[in-house]
C-alpha positions as CSV (number, residue, x, y, z in Angstrom):
1,X,0.0,0.0,0.0
2,X,2.8,2.4,0.8
3,X,4.3,1.8,-2.6
4,X,1.0,2.8,-4.2
5,X,0.9,6.0,-2.1
6,X,4.4,6.9,-3.2
7,X,3.5,6.3,-6.8
8,X,0.5,8.6,-6.4
9,X,2.7,11.4,-5.1
10,X,5.5,10.8,-7.5
11,X,8.1,9.8,-4.9
12,X,8.8,6.3,-6.2
13,X,10.8,6.7,-9.4
14,X,12.5,3.5,-10.7
15,X,13.1,5.3,-14.0
16,X,14.9,8.2,-12.4
17,X,17.2,6.3,-10.1
18,X,20.9,7.0,-10.8
19,X,22.5,4.2,-12.8
20,X,25.3,5.7,-14.8
21,X,27.0,9.0,-15.7
22,X,25.2,8.8,-19.1
23,X,22.2,10.2,-17.3
24,X,24.2,13.3,-16.5
25,X,26.0,13.8,-19.8
26,X,26.9,11.5,-22.6
27,X,30.4,13.0,-23.1
28,X,31.9,12.1,-19.8
29,X,32.4,8.9,-17.8
30,X,31.8,9.0,-14.0
31,X,35.6,8.9,-13.2
32,X,36.1,12.2,-15.0
33,X,34.3,14.0,-12.1
34,X,36.8,12.9,-9.5
35,X,39.3,15.7,-10.0
36,X,36.9,18.6,-10.7
37,X,34.9,17.7,-7.6
38,X,38.0,17.9,-5.4
39,X,37.6,14.4,-4.1
40,X,41.4,13.7,-4.2
41,X,41.7,15.9,-1.0
42,X,39.1,13.9,0.9
43,X,39.6,11.0,3.2
44,X,36.5,10.5,5.3
45,X,33.6,8.3,6.4
46,X,30.3,9.9,5.3
47,X,26.8,8.9,6.4
48,X,24.0,9.8,4.0
49,X,20.6,9.9,5.6
50,X,17.5,10.9,3.6
51,X,15.2,9.9,0.8
52,X,15.7,9.0,-2.9
53,X,17.4,12.3,-3.5
54,X,20.1,11.3,-1.1
55,X,20.3,7.8,-2.7
56,X,21.0,9.2,-6.1
57,X,23.9,11.3,-4.7
58,X,25.3,8.3,-2.9
59,X,25.1,6.1,-6.1
60,X,26.8,8.9,-8.2
61,X,29.6,9.3,-5.6
62,X,30.2,5.6,-5.6
63,X,30.4,5.6,-9.4
64,X,32.9,8.5,-9.4
65,X,35.0,6.6,-6.8
66,X,35.0,3.6,-9.2
67,X,33.1,1.2,-6.9
68,X,29.6,-0.1,-6.9
69,X,27.3,0.3,-3.8
70,X,26.4,-2.8,-1.9
71,X,23.3,-3.5,0.0
72,X,23.8,-3.4,3.8
73,X,21.7,-4.2,6.8
74,X,20.5,-1.2,8.8
75,X,18.4,-2.8,11.4
76,X,15.2,-1.6,9.7
77,X,13.0,-2.2,6.7
78,X,14.5,0.8,4.9
79,X,17.2,0.4,2.3
80,X,20.9,0.6,3.2
81,X,23.8,1.0,0.7
82,X,27.5,1.4,1.2
83,X,30.7,1.7,-0.9
84,X,34.4,2.5,-0.2
85,X,37.2,3.6,-2.5
86,X,40.0,6.1,-2.7
87,X,40.0,6.9,1.0
88,X,36.3,7.5,1.2
89,X,33.7,5.3,2.8
90,X,30.1,6.3,2.2
91,X,26.9,4.7,3.5
92,X,23.3,5.5,3.1
93,X,20.1,4.9,5.0
94,X,17.2,5.9,2.8
95,X,13.6,6.4,3.9
96,X,11.9,6.3,0.5
97,X,10.0,3.2,1.4
98,X,7.6,5.1,3.7
99,X,4.9,7.6,2.9
100,X,5.8,10.0,5.7
101,X,9.0,11.8,6.6
102,X,11.5,10.2,9.0
103,X,11.8,11.3,12.6
104,X,15.0,13.4,13.0
105,X,15.0,12.7,16.7
106,X,16.0,9.1,15.9
107,X,19.4,10.3,14.5
108,X,21.6,8.6,17.1
109,X,20.1,5.1,16.7
110,X,20.1,5.6,12.9
111,X,23.8,6.4,12.9
112,X,24.6,3.5,15.2
113,X,22.8,0.9,13.0
114,X,24.2,2.4,9.8
115,X,27.8,2.2,11.2
116,X,27.3,-1.5,12.0
117,X,25.9,-2.2,8.6
118,X,28.8,-0.4,6.8
119,X,31.4,-1.8,9.2
120,X,32.5,1.7,10.2
121,X,33.9,2.6,13.6
122,X,32.8,6.3,13.5
123,X,31.5,8.9,11.2
124,X,33.4,12.0,10.1
125,X,30.5,13.6,8.3
126,X,26.7,13.1,8.5
127,X,24.9,14.4,5.4
128,X,21.2,14.4,6.1
129,X,17.9,15.9,5.2
130,X,14.4,16.2,6.7
131,X,12.8,14.3,3.8
132,X,10.4,17.2,3.6
133,X,9.0,16.1,0.2
134,X,7.3,13.4,2.2
135,X,5.5,16.1,4.2
136,X,3.6,17.2,1.1
137,X,0.0,16.2,0.4
138,X,-2.2,15.5,-2.6
139,X,-5.6,15.2,-1.0
140,X,-7.7,13.2,-1.3
141,X,-5.5,10.7,-3.2
142,X,-3.6,9.7,0.0
143,X,-3.7,10.2,3.7
144,X,-1.6,13.2,4.9
145,X,1.0,12.3,7.5
146,X,3.1,15.4,7.3
147,X,1.8,17.4,10.3
148,X,3.9,16.0,13.1
149,X,7.1,16.4,11.1
150,X,6.2,20.0,10.0
151,X,5.1,21.0,13.5
152,X,8.1,19.7,15.3
153,X,10.8,20.4,12.6
154,X,12.6,23.1,14.7
155,X,13.1,21.0,17.8
156,X,13.8,17.8,16.0
157,X,16.5,19.4,13.9
158,X,18.1,20.6,17.1
159,X,18.1,17.1,18.5
160,X,19.5,15.6,15.3
161,X,22.4,18.1,15.2
162,X,23.2,17.4,18.8
163,X,23.2,13.7,18.2
164,X,25.6,14.1,15.2
165,X,28.0,16.3,17.2
166,X,27.8,14.0,20.2
167,X,29.5,11.2,18.1
168,X,32.2,13.6,16.9
169,X,30.9,14.1,13.4
170,X,30.3,17.2,11.4
171,X,26.6,17.8,10.4
172,X,25.7,18.9,6.8
173,X,22.0,19.4,6.0
174,X,20.4,19.3,2.6
175,X,17.2,21.2,1.8
176,X,14.5,19.4,-0.2
177,X,14.2,19.6,-3.9
178,X,12.0,22.1,-5.8
179,X,9.2,20.3,-7.6
180,X,8.5,21.1,-11.3
181,X,4.7,21.3,-11.4
182,X,4.5,21.5,-15.2
183,X,6.0,18.0,-15.4
184,X,3.0,16.6,-13.4
185,X,0.6,18.1,-16.0
186,X,2.2,16.4,-19.0
187,X,0.7,13.0,-20.0
188,X,3.1,10.1,-19.5
189,X,3.9,8.0,-22.6
190,X,1.0,5.8,-23.5
191,X,-1.6,7.5,-21.3
192,X,-4.6,8.8,-23.2
193,X,-7.5,11.1,-22.0
194,X,-5.1,13.0,-19.7
195,X,-6.5,16.1,-17.9
196,X,-5.7,19.3,-19.9
197,X,-6.4,23.0,-19.4
198,X,-9.5,22.7,-21.6
199,X,-11.2,20.1,-19.4
200,X,-14.3,21.1,-17.6
201,X,-14.7,20.9,-13.8
202,X,-17.0,17.9,-14.2
203,X,-14.4,16.1,-16.3
204,X,-11.7,16.7,-13.7
205,X,-14.0,15.5,-10.9
206,X,-14.8,12.4,-12.9
207,X,-11.1,11.6,-13.4
208,X,-10.2,12.1,-9.8
209,X,-13.1,9.8,-8.7
210,X,-12.2,7.0,-11.2
211,X,-9.9,4.6,-9.3
212,X,-9.3,2.6,-12.5
213,X,-7.3,5.5,-14.1
214,X,-3.6,6.0,-13.8
215,X,-2.3,7.8,-10.7
216,X,-0.6,10.4,-12.9
217,X,-4.0,11.4,-14.5
218,X,-5.7,11.7,-11.1
219,X,-2.9,13.7,-9.7
220,X,-3.0,16.1,-12.7
221,X,-6.8,16.4,-12.2
222,X,-6.2,17.6,-8.6
223,X,-3.5,20.1,-9.6
224,X,-5.6,21.5,-12.4
225,X,-8.7,21.8,-10.1
226,X,-6.6,23.5,-7.4
227,X,-5.1,25.9,-10.0
228,X,-8.7,27.1,-10.9
229,X,-10.1,27.0,-7.4
230,X,-7.9,28.6,-4.6
231,X,-10.1,27.1,-1.9
232,X,-9.6,23.5,-3.1
233,X,-6.7,22.5,-0.8
234,X,-7.8,24.6,2.2
235,X,-11.2,22.8,2.0
236,X,-9.7,19.4,1.7
237,X,-7.3,20.0,4.6
238,X,-10.1,21.4,6.8
239,X,-11.8,18.1,6.5
240,X,-8.9,16.0,7.9
241,X,-7.2,18.5,10.2
242,X,-7.6,18.5,14.0
243,X,-6.7,22.2,14.4
244,X,-6.6,25.4,12.4
245,X,-2.8,25.4,12.6
246,X,-2.7,21.9,11.1
247,X,-5.2,22.8,8.4
248,X,-3.1,25.9,7.4
249,X,0.1,24.0,7.2
250,X,-1.6,21.2,5.2
251,X,-3.0,23.7,2.7
252,X,0.5,25.1,2.1
253,X,2.3,21.8,1.8
254,X,0.9,20.8,-1.5
255,X,2.7,18.4,-3.9
256,X,3.7,21.1,-6.4
257,X,6.2,23.9,-6.8
258,X,4.5,26.1,-4.3
259,X,4.3,23.3,-1.7
260,X,8.0,22.3,-2.1
261,X,9.0,26.0,-1.7
262,X,7.0,26.2,1.5
263,X,8.7,23.0,2.8
264,X,12.1,24.5,2.0
265,X,11.1,27.7,3.8
266,X,10.2,25.6,6.9
267,X,13.7,23.9,6.7
268,X,15.5,27.2,6.4
269,X,13.5,28.7,9.3
270,X,14.5,25.7,11.5
271,X,18.1,26.0,10.4
272,X,18.1,29.7,11.4
273,X,16.9,28.8,14.9
274,X,19.8,26.4,15.6
275,X,21.9,27.4,18.6
276,X,25.0,27.3,16.3
277,X,24.9,27.2,12.5
278,X,25.6,24.1,10.4
279,X,26.7,23.8,6.8
280,X,23.9,23.4,4.2
281,X,23.6,22.1,0.7
282,X,20.7,24.1,-0.6
283,X,19.3,21.6,-3.1
284,X,16.1,23.6,-3.3
285,X,18.0,26.6,-4.7
286,X,20.0,24.4,-7.0
287,X,17.0,22.7,-8.5
288,X,14.6,25.7,-8.6
289,X,13.2,26.4,-12.1
290,X,15.4,23.7,-13.6
291,X,12.6,21.6,-15.2
292,X,14.9,20.6,-18.1
293,X,16.9,18.4,-15.6
294,X,14.0,16.5,-14.1
295,X,13.8,14.0,-17.0
296,X,10.0,14.3,-16.9
297,X,9.4,13.2,-13.3
298,X,9.3,16.6,-11.7
299,X,11.2,15.5,-8.6
300,X,14.7,14.1,-9.4
301,X,17.4,16.2,-11.2
302,X,20.1,13.7,-12.2
303,X,22.0,16.1,-14.5
304,X,22.5,18.4,-11.5
305,X,24.1,15.7,-9.3
306,X,27.6,17.0,-9.9
307,X,26.6,20.5,-8.6
308,X,25.2,19.1,-5.4
309,X,28.2,16.8,-4.9
310,X,30.5,19.8,-5.5
311,X,28.9,21.8,-2.7
312,X,29.0,18.7,-0.4
313,X,32.6,18.1,-1.1
314,X,33.5,21.7,-0.3
315,X,31.7,21.4,3.0
316,X,33.4,18.1,3.8
317,X,36.8,19.6,3.1
318,X,36.0,22.5,5.5
319,X,34.8,20.1,8.2
320,X,38.0,18.0,8.0
321,X,40.2,21.1,8.1
322,X,38.5,22.3,11.2
323,X,39.0,18.9,12.9
324,X,42.8,18.7,12.1
325,X,44.0,21.4,14.4
326,X,42.2,19.8,17.4
327,X,43.5,16.4,16.4
328,X,47.1,17.6,16.1
329,X,46.9,19.4,19.5
330,X,45.5,16.3,21.1
331,X,48.3,14.1,19.7
332,X,51.0,16.5,21.0
């Protein structure tokens, strides 16, 4: 059932999972990126924790390092992957098998189980996200589970950062992707009678109600209805919310460009409230208005993987430089 819900929202993308550098550019092999990304200066253990957007980065990094990721046990039903090469060990716990965002407060136990699975003593870097795309809703196609995560993001981010620092690692946060709404309104190959701007309200309602139709068509019917009627999502959220605050947040966290922008704003607000700042890979800014790179799914941006990895590598290098003086002083 969770798989169906993810397909409905567009968060399960077998076709947009990173497989080779040909998905980024046909003129370069993955190994070409090793030097330009500055990876020759990095020796570190890096934990990736997030959703499918983190998974694609991990798989690209492994490819650049010349090694294939292997499946690992993480003590949970979620997927675990790891690879090691050229002085870098990277491991991933991905939460894309669930329809709601992961609980940041579980960071300590997640890191412990990931270390066991990857056979790593300790982490130098923890690169994580809030999986905010899983806060978004597309009512009434699926039940909305994003309220607790959105409501508690500030305090849970504080706990997550404290947990990372308590094990001696450097925290790096990634904001969530921008969603390309126009891709959700394009008919997938082979799908006929797809909702268009010319459809009447009755036709859109009929498509949404017809459970035999493809998820993509029903999703497009919702987005086209909401585009015409500003009260659509507030009304749907009011039905399921237990408070006015929940209803307001629900109405803003829609599975489209505007909703993803609001999710990223919640993340940035939470980051600004941290007692001490942490490094950030602003994936939302890097993907905003880059519909050409989504390869028609509206969520994943494989051609932009090098840009995100470049920012991450720069942050990792800074983290390692900051740790060296302390290590040297301790050894003397």
